[in-house]
C-alpha positions in Angstrom: 97.1 -0.3 26.1 93.5 -1.3 25.7 93.0 -5.1 25.6 91.5 -6.3 22.2 87.9 -7.4 22.2 88.4 -10.0 19.6 91.1 -12.9 19.6 93.1 -14.1 16.7 91.4 -16.2 13.9 93.0 -19.4 15.1 91.2 -19.1 18.5 87.9 -18.8 16.8 88.7 -21.5 14.4 89.5 -23.8 17.3 86.4 -22.6 19.2 84.2 -23.4 16.2 85.7 -27.0 16.1 83.9 -27.3 19.4 80.8 -25.2 18.6 79.8 -26.4 15.2 79.3 -30.1 16.1 77.3 -29.1 19.2 75.2 -26.7 17.0 74.6 -29.5 14.5 73.6 -31.8 17.3 71.1 -29.3 18.7 69.9 -28.5 15.1 69.0 -32.1 14.7 67.2 -32.2 18.0 65.4 -29.1 17.1 64.5 -30.5 13.7 63.0 -33.5 15.4 60.8 -31.2 17.4 60.0 -29.3 14.2 59.1 -32.5 12.3 57.0 -33.6 15.4 55.0 -30.4 15.3 54.7 -30.5 11.6 53.1 -34.0 11.8 50.9 -33.3 14.7 49.8 -29.9 13.2 48.1 -32.0 10.5 45.7 -33.2 13.3 44.5 -29.7 14.0 45.2 -26.7 16.4 43.9 -28.4 19.5 46.0 -31.5 19.3 49.1 -29.6 18.5 48.3 -27.2 21.3 48.0 -30.2 23.8 51.2 -31.7 22.7 53.1 -28.4 23.1 51.6 -27.5 26.5 52.8 -30.9 27.7 56.3 -30.1 26.4 56.1 -26.8 28.1 55.7 -28.7 31.4 58.6 -31.0 30.5 60.7 -27.8 29.9 61.0 -27.5 33.8 62.4 -31.0 33.9 64.8 -30.4 31.1 66.1 -27.2 32.8 66.7 -29.2 36.0 68.7 -32.0 34.5 70.6 -29.5 32.3 71.5 -27.6 35.4 72.7 -30.7 37.2 74.8 -31.7 34.1 76.2 -28.1 33.8 77.3 -28.1 37.5 79.0 -31.5 37.1 80.5 -30.3 33.8 82.4 -27.4 35.5 84.3 -29.9 37.5 84.6 -32.5 34.7 86.2 -29.9 32.3 88.6 -28.5 34.9 89.7 -32.1 36.0 90.2 -32.9 32.3 92.5 -30.0 32.1 94.5 -31.2 35.2 94.7 -34.7 33.8 92.7 -36.1 36.8 90.7 -39.1 35.6 89.3 -39.9 39.1 88.0 -36.3 39.4 86.3 -36.7 36.0 84.6 -39.9 37.1 83.4 -38.4 40.3 81.8 -35.5 38.2 80.2 -38.0 35.9 78.8 -39.9 38.9 77.3 -36.7 40.2 75.6 -36.0 36.9 74.2 -39.5 36.4 72.9 -40.1 39.9 71.2 -36.7 40.2 69.7 -36.8 36.7 68.3 -40.3 37.4 66.8 -39.0 40.7 65.1 -36.0 39.0 63.9 -38.2 36.1 62.2 -40.6 38.4 60.4 -37.9 40.3 59.2 -36.1 37.1 57.9 -39.4 35.8 55.8 -40.0 38.9 54.5 -36.5 39.0 53.4 -36.5 35.3 51.7 -39.8 35.6 49.7 -38.8 38.7 48.9 -35.2 37.9 48.8 -34.9 34.1 45.4 -33.0 33.7 46.2 -30.7 36.6 49.6 -29.7 35.2 48.2 -29.1 31.7 45.3 -27.0 33.2 47.8 -24.7 35.1 49.4 -23.9 31.8 46.3 -22.7 29.9 45.0 -19.9 32.0 41.6 -18.8 30.7 42.0 -20.4 27.3 38.7 -20.6 25.5 39.3 -24.2 24.3 40.9 -25.6 27.5 39.0 -28.8 27.8 40.0 -30.3 24.5 43.6 -29.2 24.9 43.8 -30.6 28.4 42.5 -34.0 27.2 45.1 -34.2 24.4 47.9 -32.9 26.4 47.3 -35.3 29.3 47.1 -38.3 26.9 50.6 -37.3 25.3 52.2 -36.4 28.7 51.4 -39.8 30.3 52.6 -41.8 27.2 55.8 -39.7 26.8 56.7 -40.2 30.6 58.4 -43.4 29.7 61.1 -41.4 27.9 62.1 -39.3 31.0 64.5 -41.8 32.6 66.4 -42.5 29.3 66.5 -38.7 28.9 68.3 -38.3 32.2 70.9 -40.9 31.3 71.4 -39.5 27.8 71.9 -35.9 29.3 74.6 -37.2 31.6 76.5 -39.0 28.9 76.1 -36.5 26.1 77.2 -33.4 28.1 80.1 -35.4 29.6 81.4 -36.2 26.0 81.1 -32.5 25.3 82.9 -31.5 28.5 85.9 -33.6 27.5 85.9 -32.0 24.0 84.5 -35.0 22.2 81.6 -33.5 20.2 81.4 -35.9 17.3 80.0 -38.7 19.3 76.9 -36.8 20.5 76.4 -35.5 17.0 76.4 -39.0 15.5 74.1 -40.4 18.2 71.7 -37.4 17.6 71.6 -38.1 13.9 70.5 -41.8 14.6 67.9 -40.8 17.2 66.5 -38.1 14.8 66.0 -40.6 12.0 64.4 -43.2 14.4 62.0 -40.6 15.9 61.0 -39.2 12.5 60.3 -42.7 11.1 58.2 -43.9 14.0 56.3 -40.5 14.1 55.2 -41.3 10.4 54.3 -44.8 11.3 52.5 -44.3 14.6 50.8 -40.9 14.3 49.1 -41.6 11.0 49.0 -45.5 11.1 51.2 -46.2 8.2 52.8 -49.7 7.3 49.8 -51.3 8.9 50.3 -49.8 12.4 47.3 -48.4 14.3 46.6 -44.6 14.0 47.6 -43.4 17.4 47.8 -39.5 16.7 49.3 -37.7 19.8 50.0 -41.0 21.6 51.9 -42.2 18.6 54.1 -39.1 18.7 54.9 -39.9 22.4 55.7 -43.6 21.7 58.0 -42.5 18.8 59.9 -40.3 21.3 60.3 -43.1 23.8 61.6 -45.4 21.1 64.2 -42.8 20.1 65.3 -42.1 23.6 65.9 -45.8 24.4 67.9 -46.1 21.2 69.9 -43.0 22.2 70.8 -44.4 25.6 72.0 -47.7 24.0 74.2 -45.8 21.5 75.8 -43.6 24.1 76.6 -46.6 26.4 78.2 -48.4 23.4 80.2 -45.4 22.4 81.4 -44.8 26.0 82.7 -48.4 26.1 84.3 -48.0 22.7 85.9 -44.5 22.9 86.8 -44.6 26.6 86.6 -40.9 27.1 88.1 -40.9 30.7 84.9 -40.3 32.7 83.4 -43.8 32.1 82.3 -45.8 35.3 81.6 -49.4 35.5 78.1 -50.1 36.8 79.3 -51.8 39.9 81.4 -48.7 40.7 78.6 -46.2 40.1 77.9 -45.6 43.8 81.6 -45.3 44.8 81.1 -41.6 45.4 83.4 -39.1 47.1 81.2 -37.4 49.6 83.4 -34.3 50.0 83.6 -34.0 46.2 79.8 -34.4 45.9 79.2 -31.9 48.6 81.3 -29.3 46.8 79.4 -29.8 43.5 76.0 -29.7 45.3 77.0 -26.3 46.7 77.7 -25.0 43.2 74.7 -26.7 41.6 72.4 -25.3 44.3 73.1 -21.8 43.2 72.8 -22.7 39.6 69.5 -24.5 40.3 68.1 -21.5 42.0 69.2 -19.3 39.1 68.0 -21.6 36.3 64.7 -22.5 38.0 63.9 -19.0 38.8 64.2 -18.2 35.1 62.3 -21.4 34.1 59.4 -20.7 36.5 59.1 -17.1 35.3 59.0 -18.3 31.6 56.4 -20.8 32.5 54.2 -18.2 34.2 54.5 -15.9 31.3 53.6 -18.8 29.0 50.4 -19.3 30.9 49.7 -15.6 30.5 50.0 -15.6 26.8 48.3 -18.9 26.4 45.2 -17.3 28.0 45.1 -14.5 25.3 42.9 -16.4 22.9 41.9 -20.0 21.8 43.7 -22.9 20.5 45.2 -20.8 17.6 47.1 -18.7 20.2 48.6 -21.7 21.9 49.4 -23.5 18.6 50.8 -20.4 17.0 53.0 -19.7 20.0 54.0 -23.3 20.2 54.9 -23.4 16.5 57.0 -20.2 17.0 58.9 -21.7 19.9 59.6 -24.8 17.8 61.5 -22.6 15.3 63.0 -20.7 18.1 64.4 -23.8 19.7 66.3 -24.5 16.5 67.7 -21.0 16.7 68.5 -21.5 20.3 71.0 -24.1 19.4 73.6 -21.5 19.7 73.1 -21.2 23.5 74.3 -24.6 24.6 77.1 -24.4 22.0 78.3 -21.2 23.6 78.0 -22.5 27.1 79.7 -25.9 26.3 82.6 -24.4 24.3 83.1 -21.8 27.0 83.2 -24.5 29.7 85.7 -26.6 27.6 88.0 -23.7 26.6 88.1 -21.8 29.9 87.6 -25.0 32.1 90.7 -26.6 30.7 92.6 -23.3 30.8 91.8 -22.6 34.4 92.4 -26.2 35.4 95.9 -26.0 34.0 96.5 -22.9 36.1 96.7 -20.4 33.2 94.7 -17.7 34.8 95.8 -14.7 32.7 95.1 -16.6 29.5 91.7 -17.5 30.7 90.9 -13.8 31.4 91.9 -13.0 27.8 89.9 -15.8 26.2 86.8 -15.0 28.3 86.8 -11.5 26.6 87.2 -13.1 23.2 84.4 -15.5 23.8 81.9 -12.8 24.8 82.6 -10.6 21.8 82.5 -13.6 19.4 79.2 -14.8 21.0 77.6 -11.4 20.1 78.6 -11.7 16.5 77.2 -15.2 16.5 73.9 -13.8 17.7 73.8 -11.4 14.8 74.1 -14.3 12.4 71.3 -16.1 14.3 69.1 -13.0 13.8 69.6 -13.1 10.1 68.7 -16.8 10.1 65.6 -16.1 12.2 64.3 -13.5 9.7 64.8 -16.0 6.8 62.9 -18.7 8.6 59.7 -16.6 8.6 59.3 -17.2 4.9 59.0 -21.0 5.4 56.2 -20.8 8.0 53.2 -20.9 5.6 54.8 -24.1 4.1 55.9 -25.9 7.2 52.8 -25.0 9.2 50.3 -25.0 6.4 47.8 -27.0 8.4 47.6 -24.4 11.1 44.9 -21.7 10.9 46.0 -18.3 9.3 45.8 -16.6 12.7 48.0 -19.2 14.3 50.7 -18.7 11.6 50.5 -14.9 12.1 51.3 -15.4 15.7 54.2 -17.8 14.8 55.7 -15.2 12.5 55.5 -12.4 15.0 57.1 -14.5 17.9 60.0 -15.6 15.6 60.8 -12.0 14.6 60.8 -10.8 18.2 63.1 -13.7 19.3 65.4 -13.0 16.4 65.7 -9.4 17.5 66.8 -10.4 21.0 69.3 -13.2 19.9 72.5 -11.1 19.8 71.7 -9.9 23.3 70.9 -13.4 24.5 74.0 -14.9 23.0 76.1 -12.4 24.9 74.3 -13.1 28.1 74.9 -16.8 27.6 78.6 -16.2 27.2 78.6 -14.1 30.4 77.0 -17.0 32.3 79.4 -19.5 30.7 82.4 -17.5 31.8 81.2 -17.1 35.4 80.3 -20.8 35.8 83.6 -22.1 34.1 85.4 -21.0 37.3 82.7 -22.1 39.7 81.2 -18.7 40.2 77.5 -19.7 40.3 76.3 -16.8 42.6 76.2 -14.4 39.6 73.3 -16.3 38.1 71.3 -15.9 41.3 71.8 -12.1 41.3 71.0 -11.8 37.6 68.3 -14.3 37.1 66.5 -14.0 40.4 67.1 -10.4 40.8 66.2 -9.0 37.4 63.6 -11.7 36.6 61.5 -11.2 39.7 61.9 -7.4 40.1 61.5 -6.5 36.4 60.6 -9.3 33.9 57.7 -11.0 35.7 56.2 -7.9 37.2 56.2 -6.2 33.7 54.5 -9.2 32.2 51.9 -9.4 34.9 51.1 -5.7 34.5 50.8 -5.9 30.7 48.6 -8.9 30.9 46.4 -7.2 33.6 46.0 -3.7 32.3 46.3 -4.0 28.4 44.7 -6.1 25.7 48.0 -6.6 23.9 48.4 -10.0 22.2 50.8 -12.7 23.2 53.8 -11.6 21.0 53.6 -8.0 22.1 53.4 -9.1 25.7 56.5 -11.2 25.5 58.5 -8.5 23.5 57.8 -5.7 25.9 58.5 -7.8 29.1 61.8 -9.1 27.6 63.3 -5.6 27.6 64.3 -6.4 31.2 67.2 -8.5 29.6 69.2 -5.3 28.8 69.8 -4.5 32.6 70.5 -8.3 33.0 73.5 -8.0 30.7 74.7 -4.9 32.5 74.5 -6.4 35.9 76.4 -9.6 34.7 79.1 -7.4 33.2 79.6 -5.6 36.4 79.7 -8.8 38.3 82.3 -10.5 36.0 84.7 -7.6 36.6 85.1 -8.8 40.2 86.8 -11.9 38.7 85.4 -14.4 41.2 85.3 -16.9 38.4 89.2 -16.9 37.9 89.8 -20.0 39.9 91.5 -23.3 39.5 89.0 -25.8 40.9 91.2 -28.8 40.2 94.0 -27.6 42.5 94.3 -29.5 45.7 
């Protein structure tokens, strides 16, 4: 008898209990970015382009700390399922210490090399000088938020890994309101404050991040989720345990960074296909896309919680069944995200009215392309979530490094070199490589290397 692709309604109802708060949290985070861009867009294409190129550099930093937290989350979820609080605490220590180390390094690099980093992202853009000046100004000012971001990432993901999703949601609501208020005050100089423009946007982000850290620490003390660690015990690490996670995170880091670097290279390629209107238009499109991408961490986190706790409890056959249901449900979720993407294009002239008509045309095209790919990308994210829930991080290396560097990146470079296609068409054609990526991942999952209880001693 063929195993069913979809599970019972109660399974998806329980899964949505995890997914929806995570999606709402990421929606609020995305809305903050959208509001930031809406406010900065009023300053003109060049200033918006500078801020968004700076955020493209920070994208690498976010990928690294996210990967660190995902690696620790694999173990935190499984030890939660096994009822092992010490294992949960060791996993949290791993997240926090490594996230702090990465945050400090990124802060130093951005302060020292802001102009050089912004310049690398612009290729042959015709208005590069003004964009570099604005982007470097923003990047240096926002650097003060990186260490709070690292702490927040460790705490927020750990709450999710234990199935506590309402706390991160509540904190995100507060941070979104704080960020929006201070944007309004500091970008334009309201309530008697100086008009700081892009620097004001950066300072607003720093204030919101500091408030976010304070709220998470307070909630950890109040809720006592099981992974909390007293400051004096933060360095009481189990070296063997750390070494095991480092091995897993190393593979994940190779996978995620290979993807992030390829996306960064392609971003530099399409940023060079015009002037400030191209950079601003693509940046606005990615701002909308990042709201749609809220489904990805929701899929990954819910998969980690559901399968991690099931594997940690030793119910391996049940985990196999749930993995199939999660992948099928994720594709359906992607179809819903596609419909939402199509609907958002009608709001572009209103939200980004201050951008030039050409920039808005680029934004609309990018959103439609991304929406078309969303069902496939949701399915791929579920595949990665299943693999990593059992500690199989090698699949990501094969898929991301293999397909990305043999197909996606060469295709993008060839299109950029031998055609005059615009930035949206360049991205759309190169991303066809994600179809074989899903096929390779499906083949790998059939090996069932992920079906493991990592909490077993």
